[in-house]
C-alpha angles and dihedrals in degrees: 000000000000121000119235089247092055091048092051091048092051093048091048091052092047091050091049092048091050092052097043107125118231126208091220090083110098092221095051115122102191101131126266140292114275116253120242088250092054092049092048091053090058096038096086102130116141120204124213090268090064093238108160098022108156128236116270137082145214144172135215094265090057091041094056091064091049091045092052092050100041113016111028095077090066104026100036133232112327090357098291093137141240136158089010127033120296117256100195136053128025098106108159094013101101095091093044129094089257107040117189111209109205138144090274100040104036118016111096100199134037088211090062090053090052092046094050093044093050095045102038111022141129090032093221093050113021120194091018095115117097117233089255091052092048092050090046095049090046089052091049092052092046088050093049087055092049092244097121134015124258093255099045109119117224119209139135091292102043103036097068089052093061110111108215117212093238097041091117093045093086132070115233101216091182088072096050 
């Protein structure tokens, strides 16, 4: 027997699907297809292997200045959090009753940190960081979590080589 909520949800989805405009109608005025250049500009995802990392570089010293200017207001001094999630600390806490998921305790790949930072941060102005700034902030966060030293340069060659503390804490289903 379906619940009333399930029935309403199904009917809503059906109504939305029936009213979804298609661009195959000759009279449709819904914009235009994106050019290959426009798609390429937004296709900036970087996998764990680091394939597709851009040119540029940065270290924790440089990243601290970027962090103070563009990240601290949300993530707190030295990445301790508030109002947004903390970025530092929590190592060894994942199996506890109060796990703290941070760059150092949870994230499996440094390349994923770079990718997310470059695409989505700062929250109020995503994709506004230069490649050098994204590398530098990534280096700063890795340094705050005692993963790299302050002077280690992060770039397309060195970033994929960083061994994150929780790298083996995930199951790679693509290899199963």
